[in-house]
N, C-alpha and C positions, 0 to 999 in steps of 0.2 A: 504493500500500500504506500503510495507516494506521500511525502510530507504534507503537501497541500491538501490532500484528501483527509489525512489524519487530523489536521487543524480544523477542517470543515466539520468533520464528525464530532470532535470534541466540543466545538462551538455549539453545534446542535444539541449535544447532551446537556451542556450548561443551561441552555434556554429551556429545555424540558424540565430541569430541576427547579428553575426559578419561574415557571409558567404561571404560578399563582400571583406573582408580583408584576411580571411584565410579559406580554404576549410574544410568541416567537415571531421574528421577522425574517422571512426567507429572502436572501439577496436576489435581486432581479438579474437575470443573465444579460450580459452586455453584448452588443452586436460585435461580431468577430472582426468587422472591418475598422472599428473604432479603437484607438489606442486606450489602454487602461489608464484611468486617472488615479493619481495618488492623493488621498485625502489629507495627508500630513503636510503636503507642500502648500505653502501660503505665498501669495504674491506680496511683493514688497509694498508696504503702504505708501500711498501718495502723500505729498505734503498737504497738511490740513485735514488728513483723514481722521486723526484722533479727535479733533474738535468736532467733526461731523458725526462721529459715532457717539459722542457724549450727549449730543442733542437729541431729545425724544422725537420719534417720528410723529408726523401729523396723525391725529386720531388715537394715539396711545393714551391710556389712562395714567394721569400723574399719581404721585404717591398719596396725595390727599386731594379730595374734591368736595365741593359743596353738596352735590347731590347725594342723597342716601338711598336712592331708589334700588340699587342692586348690591349684593345678590339676594338679600332676604330682608325681612322687616327688622330683624335684630342686628343687621350689619352695622358696624362701626360702634356698637354698644358693647359693654363688657359683661352684662348680666346674662340671665337665662330666659330664652323665648320658648314657651311651651304651648302647644295646641291641644285642646280636648273638648269635651262636651259635658253639659250638666243636665241631669234629669230633673226638670222643674215639675211642680204639681200639675196634674191634668187641668186642661181648661176646656171650654165649650167646643165640641167638635174634635177634640184631640185627647185621646186617653193617654197616649205616649207623647210626652212633651220634652224633646231634647233641644237644648240651645247650645250651639257651638260657641267657642270663645278662644282667645289667645291671651296668655298672661305673661307679662314681662316683670321679672324680679331682678333688681340690681344687686351687685355684690354687697352683702351686709357687713358693715364695719363695726357696729356697736350692738348693745343689748336692747336698745329702744325699739319698740314695735314700729314697723313702717306704716306710713299713711298709704292710702289707695286712691288712685285717680281712675275713674271709670270713663272710658271713651266710647261714644256711640257714633258710628260712621253714618254717612249719608247714603242716598241712592247711588247705585252703580259702583259702590265701594265694598270692600271687605276689611277684615282686621289688618291684613298686611298693608293694603293701600293706605289706611288711615295712620298706621304706625310710621310708614315711610314718609308720607306727606307732611305730617305734623312734627316729626322728630321728637315726639314726647319721650321715647325711650332714652334718648341722650340726656334729656333733662332729669330723668329718673336716676341715671348714673350720677349726675352732678349733685343732686339735692337729696337723694335717698328716699324714693317712694316707689311702690309697685304700680303697674299700669294694667288694667283689665280691659280687654276689647271684646265685648259681646258681639256676636256676628249673626246678622239676619240670614236665613236660608233662602236659596233660590226657589225651594219648594213652597215657601210661604209667600214670597213675592218675587216675580221674575226679575225685577230690577234691584232686589235686595233692599227695598224701602221698608223702614219700620212703619207699622200701621198705627200711627199716632192719632189718626182721626176716627178709628173704630170705637163704637160705643163702649165695648168691654174694656179696652185699653184706656180710654179717656176717664173711665170711672175708677181706674187704678188696678184693674184686672188685666187679663190677656197678656200681652207682651210686657207690660209694665210689671206685673206680678212675677213673670218669669225672670226678668232682669234682677229684681230685688232678691228672689230666691237664689240666683247665681251669686250675687254680691255677698249675701250672708254666708253662703257656703265657702266662698273663697276666703273671706275674712277669718272664718273659723279654721279652715284647713291650714292656712299659712300664718296664723297668729298675727294678723294685721291690726292696726289701731282702729277700733270701731268708732272712735270719736273724731277721726280724721278721714272720712270717706268723701271724696269730691267727685263731681259728675260733670262731664262736658260732652256736648254733642254738636254735630254739624248738620244743618238742613233738616232732613227727616229725623236724624238722630237728635237734633236740638228740639224738635217737636216732642219726641218721646222723653227727652231729658226734662223739659218743662213739666210734663205730666208727673214724672217721678218726683220732682222737687215739690210740686203742689200736694201730691197725694201721700208722699212718704217723707215728711220733714224730720221724722225721728231717726231716719237712716242716714241721710246725707247732710254734710256740714255746709256745703256751698255748691252752686251750680254755675256752669259756663255755657252760654248759648251763642253759637256762631251761625249766622245766617238762618236764624230760627223764625218760626211762625207764631203769631199771637196765640195765647192759650184759650181753649174753650169755645172757639168760634166754629170750627169745622166738625161736621157730623157725618160726612160721607166723602168719597173721593172727589166729587164735584165741588162741594163747598170747601174742601181742602185747597183745591186749585184756585178757587176764588179768593180765599184768604191769603194765599201765597202772592197773588198778583195785586190785590188791593188792600190787604189788611182786613181788620174786622169792621163791619158796617155798624155793629153794636158798640156800646160803650165798653172798652176793655176792662175797666174797673168793675162794672156791673157783672161781667162774665166771671170775675174772680169771686165776687160776693155771692154769686148764685151757687157756688160749690164749696166755699170755705167760710167758716166762722172766724173772721180775722181776729176776734178777741181771744180765741183759744189757740190760734195758730202760733207756733213758736218762732216764726220768722225763717227766712232763707236768704242768706247773702247771695247775690247774683252778679255776674259779669256778662255783659251783652256786647257782642262784636258783630258788625255788619258792614258789607261793602255798599258805598253810596251808589254804585252803578249796577247793583244786583238786579238783573232782569228776570230771575227765576222766583226769588222771594223778595219783594219790594222792601226797601228800608223803612217803610211805614211800620212794618211789623216790629222793628227794633224799638221804635218810639212807644208803641203800644205795650210791648213786653216790659219796657222800663216802667210805665205807669202801673202795670200789674204787680211788679215786684216792689215798687214803692208802696203800694197798698198792702202787700203781704208783710212788709217790714215796718208798717206803722208810720210811714212818712206822710201819707195823705189820707183824707177821709173818703167816704163813699161818693162825694161830689167831686173828688179830685183836688180839693183844697189842701194846701200844706198845713200840717199840724205839728210836725216835729222835724228835727234834723236840719242840716245845712247842705247847700249845693254849690259846687264849683264847676265852671266850664272853662276848658282850655282849648284854644284853636292852635293846632300844630301844623307843621308842613305836611304830615301824612294823614291829617283828618281832625276830627273834633272829639274830645274826650270830656265826658261829664261824670263827676264823682259826687256821691251822696253820702254824707257822714252823719252818724248819730252817736252822741257821747264821745266824740273824737275818733270814732272807728269808721273806716270806709265799709259801707254795707252794700251799696249798689254802684256799679260802674258801667258806663255805656261808651263804646268807641265806634264811631262811624268813620270807616277808612276811605280816604280819598282815592278815587280812581280804581277801586276794587269792584269786581263783579261777584259772581256766585262762586267764591273760592275761599279757602282757609288762608287768612292773611299771614304773611311771613313764613309760608311753607315752602315745600320743594316744588319748583316749577315743573319738574319732570313727571310729577304724579298728577293725574287728572283731579280737578277741583281743588287745587292748591296753587297759591301764587306767592312769589317773593315780595309782592307789593305790601307796604304797610309794616307795622310792628310785628314781631314774632308772637303770634297769638298764644302758642303753647307756653312761652315764657311769661307772657303777661298774665295768663290765667293762673299759672302756678304762683306767681308773685301775689296774686289776689287770694288764692286758696290758702296759702301757708299761714295766714294770720287768722283763719277761721277754724273753729272747733265746735262740734255739736255738744251741747250740754246734756248730761245724762238725765 
């Protein structure tokens, strides 16, 4: 057996032994008329070649980048991203009621129990989209809180919209009750701080978040509503679309008083963010939501007249911010973002329904949340 054949046989044997790690590559036969090329031979570099090689090729990904879109929702974050489902109590028409979710937990550095931020995505989104677009997981690493992303199923809605306008959900049942069941289970399983559970939603997710804030004030310590719809006006898909485009035709304060005894309500700190150019959910909804949460927090009476607290308005380059204080504490905050459409402000442009315009909404919401705590 010639030496060249022995080398080829031994090379094949090595590949067979290591086939679990690397597949065998059979060398392609060369045309007999072409001279054999020697791989070890290298051409002498031309002047300036070293500089050219050090420059990244066009289209290559740099070491760091602003977009967090790929390769997964937990990319660039240091904690744990887990997906699962929760078996919520049965509801009308559904004996088996599973709700999917994703949970992000940052590296824990202390003994203190972590707060929880619950993020409700909008239509045509899922948990991964919302995590990538808002970058909330990166804030969780920085400030130390867990993030829960309940996820609407395509079987329940083809566009993954939460059914915030359904009668059962509006009354605190249906999807609202399922999300609360999930939140309670996650808090118990992961030993999270039950006094610091915060809620944020975008569009349809904000519609559901408003219901949860109104119906379950003993569960959540504060709520963030981005591009949300006025509470209590919609009772069907048709009236939901009308509210999105025009706001409520009824008095928004009367809508709150119809379902809540404000004297017994414990209050709900709220931050409301909306794009001034939103053509899907008009910014009138933000104004009406502000009135509703001023009522829930005792700032105004049933007629809309101020009876407590102070208000400050600031016009900034990126929009108008209104803060409402009671006893020196910021309780309601509204931000109308200049030039923003139906998108999460300060988010990742590469993810649908997120825009880099305006302040970082995730950071602004956490800054608001961290001073709020639900009293036992």
